[in-house]
C-alpha distance (Angstrom), angle and dihedral (degrees) to the residues before:
residue distance angle dihedral
X1 . . .
X2 3.83 . .
X3 3.80 91.3 .
X4 3.79 90.4 50.5
X5 3.80 92.3 49.7
X6 3.80 91.4 47.2
X7 3.78 91.1 50.6
X8 3.80 91.2 49.6
X9 3.81 95.0 46.3
X10 3.80 101.2 39.0
X11 3.79 101.6 24.0
X12 3.79 97.2 48.0
X13 3.82 121.5 0.8
X14 3.81 104.7 40.2
X15 3.79 97.1 40.0
X16 3.80 90.6 56.9
X17 3.81 95.2 40.0
X18 3.81 96.5 45.5
X19 3.78 93.9 46.4
X20 3.81 92.7 43.4
X21 3.81 93.9 50.0
X22 3.81 91.4 43.6
X23 3.81 91.3 53.6
X24 3.83 91.2 45.4
X25 3.82 91.9 50.9
X26 3.81 91.0 45.8
X27 3.80 95.1 53.1
X28 3.81 96.9 37.6
X29 3.80 91.5 50.9
X30 3.80 91.9 48.1
X31 3.81 90.6 -112.7
X32 3.80 95.0 -54.2
X33 3.82 92.6 -179.5
X34 3.82 90.3 61.1
X35 3.82 98.3 35.5
X36 3.77 91.8 58.5
X37 3.79 100.7 30.1
X38 3.80 92.4 109.8
X39 3.80 91.4 48.4
X40 3.81 91.4 58.7
X41 3.81 90.5 81.3
X42 3.82 95.2 42.7
X43 3.80 91.0 48.2
X44 3.78 92.5 54.2
X45 3.79 90.9 51.7
X46 3.80 93.4 46.0
X47 3.80 93.4 45.7
X48 3.81 91.6 52.2
X49 3.81 87.9 64.0
X50 3.79 89.6 62.7
X51 3.78 117.5 105.9
X52 3.78 107.3 -104.4
X53 3.80 113.3 133.7
X54 3.80 96.2 52.0
X55 3.81 92.0 49.7
X56 3.79 99.0 37.5
X57 3.81 94.0 -107.2
X58 3.79 123.9 140.8
X59 3.80 117.8 -127.0
X60 3.78 128.2 -120.4
X61 3.82 89.5 -113.3
X62 3.81 92.2 52.9
X63 3.80 90.6 51.6
X64 3.81 89.9 48.3
X65 3.81 91.6 51.3
X66 3.81 90.3 48.7
X67 3.79 91.1 54.5
X68 3.81 92.9 44.4
X69 3.82 87.6 51.2
X70 3.77 88.1 60.1
X71 3.78 100.0 39.4
X72 3.79 93.7 46.7
X73 3.80 109.6 70.2
X74 3.76 144.4 106.8
X75 3.80 90.0 -36.6
X76 3.80 89.6 70.5
X77 3.80 91.7 56.7
X78 3.80 108.7 23.9
X79 3.82 99.0 22.1
X80 3.79 95.0 55.7
X81 3.82 90.3 49.2
X82 3.81 90.3 51.7
X83 3.81 91.0 49.1
X84 3.82 91.6 52.3
X85 3.80 96.0 45.9
X86 3.83 93.3 47.7
X87 3.81 100.9 33.0
X88 3.78 103.7 25.4
X89 3.83 127.9 -125.9
X90 3.82 89.4 -52.5
X91 3.81 89.3 72.3
X92 3.82 87.2 73.5
X93 3.81 91.1 60.7
X94 3.80 92.6 52.6
X95 3.79 89.4 45.7
X96 3.80 87.7 58.3
X97 3.81 91.3 48.7
X98 3.82 91.0 51.3
X99 3.80 90.4 48.9
X100 3.81 93.4 52.3
X101 3.81 92.4 47.3
X102 3.80 92.3 43.2
X103 3.80 90.6 57.6
X104 3.82 88.8 72.0
X105 3.81 92.5 49.4
X106 3.79 90.5 48.6
X107 3.80 90.5 49.0
X108 3.79 93.1 56.9
X109 3.81 98.5 41.1
X110 3.81 91.7 48.5
X111 3.81 93.7 43.6
X112 3.81 89.1 53.2
X113 3.80 90.7 47.2
X114 3.79 89.4 54.6
X115 3.81 93.6 45.7
X116 3.81 93.6 51.2
X117 3.82 97.8 39.1
X118 3.80 120.5 131.0
X119 3.82 125.0 -132.5
X120 3.81 117.0 -122.4
X121 3.84 124.7 -152.1
X122 3.83 92.9 -114.5
X123 3.82 93.4 58.8
X124 3.81 96.4 -98.5
X125 3.79 127.4 110.3
X126 3.78 137.1 -132.4
X127 3.76 124.9 -151.9
X128 3.76 147.6 124.7
X129 3.81 138.7 128.5
X130 3.83 93.7 -42.6
X131 3.80 88.9 58.2
X132 3.79 97.8 45.3
X133 3.80 89.8 45.6
X134 3.81 92.8 51.2
X135 3.83 97.6 40.3
X136 3.80 100.5 30.0
X137 3.79 102.7 38.6
X138 3.82 95.6 40.0
X139 3.80 139.7 -121.2
X140 3.79 93.6 -56.1
X141 3.80 89.6 65.4
X142 3.80 99.4 49.3
X143 3.78 89.0 102.8
X144 3.81 88.7 62.8
X145 3.80 90.3 50.6
X146 3.81 89.2 52.6
X147 3.81 92.2 48.2
X148 3.80 90.0 48.4
X149 3.82 91.2 51.9
X150 3.81 92.6 50.7
X151 3.82 91.2 48.3
X152 3.81 90.5 48.5
X153 3.80 91.5 52.3
X154 3.81 94.4 46.6
X155 3.81 95.3 43.1
X156 3.78 105.2 41.2
X157 3.80 106.0 10.9
X158 3.81 93.2 52.3
X159 3.82 116.6 3.9
X160 3.81 101.6 45.3
X161 3.80 92.5 37.7
X162 3.80 87.5 60.0
X163 3.83 89.6 48.3
X164 3.80 93.5 50.9
X165 3.81 92.6 47.8
X166 3.81 91.3 51.3
X167 3.82 92.5 46.2
X168 3.80 93.5 49.7
X169 3.82 93.9 46.3
X170 3.81 95.5 48.0
X171 3.82 91.4 45.4
X172 3.80 91.0 53.9
X173 3.79 91.1 46.9
X174 3.81 91.4 52.5
X175 3.82 94.4 45.3
X176 3.81 102.9 37.2
X177 3.80 106.4 12.2
X178 3.82 91.6 -116.3
X179 3.85 110.9 155.0
X180 3.80 112.8 -110.2
X181 3.82 90.6 -126.3
X182 3.81 91.4 58.4
X183 3.81 91.9 49.8
X184 3.80 91.0 46.1
X185 3.81 92.7 51.9
X186 3.79 91.3 46.7
X187 3.79 90.9 50.4
X188 3.81 91.2 49.0
X189 3.81 92.5 53.1
X190 3.82 95.4 47.5
X191 3.81 94.3 42.7
X192 3.81 89.5 49.3
X193 3.81 91.8 53.8
X194 3.80 90.2 52.0
X195 3.81 103.3 41.8
X196 3.81 94.5 47.2
X197 3.79 87.0 60.5
X198 3.80 90.5 64.6
X199 3.77 130.1 -134.6
X200 3.82 93.9 -42.7
X201 3.80 92.7 59.7
X202 3.81 90.8 42.8
X203 3.81 89.2 53.3
X204 3.81 92.9 48.1
X205 3.82 92.1 50.9
X206 3.82 91.0 48.8
X207 3.81 91.1 46.3
X208 3.83 90.2 59.9
X209 3.80 104.1 30.7
X210 3.81 102.6 41.9
X211 3.84 97.3 58.1
X212 3.82 90.0 46.4
X213 3.80 94.5 52.7
X214 3.81 95.1 40.3
X215 3.81 94.7 47.2
X216 3.82 91.2 44.0
X217 3.79 92.0 54.1
X218 3.81 90.9 44.4
X219 3.80 91.5 51.5
X220 3.80 93.8 52.8
X221 3.81 88.5 50.4
X222 3.82 89.7 50.9
X223 3.82 88.7 52.4
X224 3.81 89.1 53.2
X225 3.82 91.0 48.2
X226 3.81 92.0 50.4
X227 3.80 91.7 48.7
X228 3.81 90.3 51.3
X229 3.80 101.6 29.7
X230 3.82 93.6 132.3
X231 3.81 90.2 56.6
X232 3.81 95.3 50.1
X233 3.85 98.0 87.7
X234 3.79 90.5 51.8
X235 3.84 91.7 50.0
X236 3.81 92.2 49.5
X237 3.81 89.5 49.7
X238 3.81 89.9 48.6
X239 3.84 91.3 51.9
X240 3.81 93.2 51.3
X241 3.81 95.4 43.0
X242 3.80 92.4 47.0
X243 3.78 90.6 50.1
X244 3.81 89.0 64.6
X245 3.81 97.3 39.1
X246 3.81 95.9 -101.9
X247 3.80 94.8 126.0
X248 3.84 131.3 53.8
X249 3.81 113.0 -92.6
X250 3.77 139.9 176.6
X251 3.80 118.1 -120.4
X252 3.76 108.7 29.6
X253 3.81 111.1 -36.4
X254 3.80 119.9 -119.0
X255 3.82 93.9 -0.7
X256 3.80 92.3 55.8
X257 3.81 91.3 44.3
X258 3.80 92.3 54.2
X259 3.81 94.7 42.1
X260 3.81 96.0 48.1
X261 3.80 94.4 40.6
X262 3.77 93.0 50.3
X263 3.82 94.6 43.9
X264 3.79 95.6 47.5
X265 3.79 91.8 43.6
X266 3.79 92.4 52.4
X267 3.81 93.0 44.3
X268 3.77 91.8 49.6
X269 3.81 104.2 44.6
X270 3.85 96.4 32.9
X271 3.83 91.9 -150.7
X272 3.78 107.9 167.3
X273 3.80 95.5 12.8
X274 3.81 92.5 102.0
X275 3.80 97.1 -125.4
X276 3.81 100.8 107.2
X277 3.86 94.6 51.0
X278 3.80 88.5 66.8
X279 3.80 90.4 66.4
X280 3.82 96.1 31.7
X281 3.81 87.7 64.8
X282 3.83 94.4 61.4
X283 3.83 95.4 70.1
X284 3.80 123.6 103.8
X285 3.80 103.5 -135.2
X286 3.83 135.7 151.0
X287 3.82 96.2 -121.2
X288 3.83 133.7 20.5
X289 3.80 91.1 -128.1
X290 3.81 89.6 61.3
X291 3.78 91.9 67.8
X292 3.80 92.2 38.1
X293 3.80 89.4 59.2
X294 3.81 92.0 44.8
X295 3.82 92.4 49.5
X296 3.80 91.0 49.7
X297 3.80 84.9 59.2
X298 3.81 90.1 55.9
X299 3.84 88.2 62.0
X300 3.80 88.1 52.1
X301 3.83 90.5 51.0
X302 3.78 92.1 49.9
X303 3.80 102.6 43.0
X304 3.79 108.2 19.8
X305 3.81 96.2 39.5
X306 3.81 114.0 22.7
X307 3.81 98.5 31.6
X308 3.80 87.7 48.0
X309 3.81 89.5 53.6
X310 3.80 90.1 60.5
X311 3.81 92.0 43.3
X312 3.80 93.2 54.0
X313 3.81 92.6 44.6
X314 3.82 88.5 56.4
X315 3.80 100.6 37.5
X316 3.82 95.4 45.2
X317 3.80 90.3 52.1
X318 3.78 132.6 78.5
X319 3.82 101.0 -126.4
X320 3.82 93.7 80.0
X321 3.80 117.2 52.4
X322 3.84 118.2 -172.0
X323 3.79 112.6 -116.8
X324 3.80 93.1 14.6
X325 3.80 120.2 105.9
X326 3.82 115.3 -122.8
X327 3.79 134.1 -168.5
X328 3.81 91.4 -148.8
X329 3.79 116.6 88.5
X330 3.76 144.4 147.9
X331 3.79 118.8 15.9
X332 3.82 91.4 -10.2
X333 3.84 90.7 61.7
X334 3.80 92.2 50.9
X335 3.81 90.9 46.4
X336 3.81 94.0 48.3
X337 3.81 92.1 45.6
X338 3.80 94.0 50.8
X339 3.82 90.7 45.5
X340 3.80 87.7 55.1
X341 3.81 89.6 56.6
X342 3.82 103.7 41.2
X343 3.81 106.7 11.2
X344 3.79 134.7 -97.0
X345 3.79 93.3 -47.5
X346 3.80 85.2 73.5
X347 3.82 89.3 75.5
X348 3.79 90.0 55.6
X349 3.80 91.1 47.5
X350 3.82 91.8 54.8
X351 3.81 90.7 49.5
X352 3.81 91.4 51.1
X353 3.82 90.5 46.6
X354 3.80 90.5 50.3
X355 3.80 89.6 49.7
X356 3.81 92.8 51.7
X357 3.80 92.9 44.2
X358 3.80 90.9 48.2
X359 3.81 93.5 44.9
X360 3.80 94.8 53.0
X361 3.81 90.0 45.0
X362 3.81 90.0 55.8
X363 3.81 90.1 53.5
X364 3.81 90.6 48.0
X365 3.81 92.8 46.8
X366 3.78 90.1 50.2
X367 3.80 90.6 55.7
X368 3.81 91.7 50.0
X369 3.80 89.1 55.3
X370 3.79 92.6 47.8
X371 3.79 90.5 49.0
X372 3.80 90.5 52.5
X373 3.82 90.9 52.8
X374 3.79 92.0 48.8
X375 3.81 89.2 59.5
X376 3.81 88.7 67.1
X377 3.82 98.3 37.9
X378 3.80 128.9 7.9
X379 3.79 98.2 -174.5
X380 3.80 101.9 38.6
X381 3.81 97.6 114.0
X382 3.82 94.9 167.7
X383 3.82 89.1 56.9
X384 3.83 92.3 51.2
X385 3.81 92.4 45.2
X386 3.80 90.4 49.1
X387 3.80 89.8 51.6
X388 3.80 91.3 50.4
X389 3.80 91.5 51.4
X390 3.81 90.1 48.2
X391 3.82 92.8 52.0
X392 3.81 91.6 48.3
X393 3.80 91.5 50.3
X394 3.80 90.8 44.8
X395 3.82 91.4 54.6
X396 3.79 90.7 53.8
X397 3.80 97.5 43.6
X398 3.80 101.6 38.8
X399 3.81 91.1 53.4
X400 3.80 87.0 73.1
X401 3.82 98.7 40.5
X402 3.81 131.1 68.4
X403 3.81 101.9 -139.6
X404 3.80 97.1 -173.9
X405 3.81 95.3 156.6
X406 3.81 91.9 48.2
X407 3.81 90.4 52.1
X408 3.81 92.0 49.8
X409 3.79 89.0 50.1
X410 3.82 90.1 50.2
X411 3.81 89.7 53.1
X412 3.82 89.0 55.8
X413 3.80 93.4 47.9
X414 3.83 89.7 47.9
X415 3.80 89.0 54.6
X416 3.80 90.7 51.5
X417 3.81 88.9 46.0
X418 3.78 89.8 54.9
X419 3.83 92.8 49.5
X420 3.82 91.1 52.2
X421 3.80 91.2 49.8
X422 3.80 94.2 45.5
X423 3.79 91.0 51.5
X424 3.81 88.9 54.0
X425 3.82 92.0 47.7
X426 3.80 91.5 52.8
X427 3.82 92.3 49.0
X428 3.83 93.3 45.1
X429 3.81 97.1 39.3
X430 3.81 92.7 104.7
X431 3.80 89.7 54.6
X432 3.79 89.5 49.3
X433 3.81 91.2 50.4
X434 3.80 90.4 49.1
X435 3.81 90.9 53.9
X436 3.81 90.9 46.2
X437 3.82 91.7 50.8
X438 3.80 90.3 50.7
X439 3.81 87.5 56.6
X440 3.82 92.2 44.0
X441 3.80 91.3 50.5
X442 3.81 92.5 54.4
X443 3.79 92.7 46.3
X444 3.82 90.9 49.6
X445 3.81 88.6 51.2
X446 3.81 89.4 58.7
X447 3.81 96.3 -104.8
X448 3.79 106.7 148.5
X449 3.80 94.7 -163.1
X450 3.83 112.3 35.8
X451 3.80 116.3 -154.5
X452 3.78 127.5 -148.2
X453 3.80 113.5 -130.4
X454 3.79 103.0 -162.7
X455 3.81 90.5 -166.8
X456 3.80 88.7 72.0
X457 3.81 89.2 57.3
X458 3.79 99.2 45.4
X459 3.81 90.8 127.4
X460 3.82 89.3 64.6
X461 3.83 92.0 66.1
X462 3.82 93.2 -119.8
X463 3.80 121.5 170.5
X464 3.82 101.8 -108.3
X465 3.83 92.5 -161.9
X466 3.80 90.7 62.5
X467 3.80 90.5 63.0
X468 3.79 102.1 52.1
X469 3.80 109.8 116.4
X470 3.78 121.0 -140.2
X471 3.85 110.3 -102.8
X472 3.82 94.9 -113.8
X473 3.82 91.7 51.8
X474 3.77 92.4 47.8
X475 3.82 90.6 50.1
X476 3.81 92.7 46.9
X477 3.81 92.9 51.1
X478 3.81 91.7 46.5
X479 3.81 90.1 51.4
X480 3.81 91.7 48.8
X481 3.80 91.1 50.9
X482 3.80 91.3 48.4
X483 3.84 90.9 53.5
X484 3.82 92.2 52.0
X485 3.82 95.8 41.9
């Protein structure tokens, strides 16, 4: 039954819906993900100047690293390998297409999460799909916000945390012979130290660890590219030809290439699933569109950069041969391919990368669960503490247990989670466009740093307190505008 539901949701319904909505958002926004691609880097630099530490706020960069921590995971290593073995090299091309389209979806869901965020007494914010459903869609839709929160808790806070713990523990056992129980206990201790520090400690860990792991994986891919630079044009040609059925492939030609590329791309970058908006909402920024643009860049990092790293490691190697069936798949294919390029230490590197990717994903998944609980009760500390203890225990126990049925169930609940979020995005798309046009108007007027005046959007039921700038930031922006006037 679970397999049938998964096939229906992910093999048919969600692929069509996610791609269709992504294309609609791309065209209706005049290709916002490309128009503002260059601004992504300037925005991050400008947002870092905002006062956050002294007032308890979290920076735009910290929120970006939190979302990258969640998007970047086993799918970037094992998922890409599965896509190539089942769909051929052409699956990589369709993965890129999905990533570029998904950037628009991510822009709108994260912009809405910022617009409808709620200010907390300690200077942080809470937000996400549950909040923009409840505040933006009205009282009649609060039941959907509640359902979304429960699905978020079950899927990410519990189910996928168990999956990541099991994956990390078994990978370490295979690579280093470390018992899964030892890895599980170690994970539980470290995760406990982080999550009991709250969202600020989670953000600080992600701010340090995520760039290290992403840059490290990128560098090893660059080494592989340099070692095989003469073969790169042929591999790029192979990817494009295979995408349109012009090269031999295993598993169904062009149809398999499209299906596997789209599925792995969607699984990996999570655009439209509603998970990333929960962390996008925590940033202290001057305009919702700022974080929407930044979060669109996180999809680019995940799919166009890190997934491509794995693809080139495999396709530039000799272990995988297009059109030839192979018994090696998943993480083992990536490990064997990298070992073929740099020696046996490549297998160890992939295991360490998988550990880091899985570890940061656990931290991210924990926060999604906590955010879902806060929607029901802000001040229920015993409930939050109980959830933290449960996650810690789950990390230790699930490392030793293959919970295949639980994982299949989590895939179903994630599909339902995505449908709830996509419904909200369709209903609130006009509000998202209105916020985007406010940003566009200020940019067109020559304003380098657009500001969001929540009073002009009072009809959207936005929390006005969440959009009050700190005095020093307001003064700094006013001074900058005066200099350029």
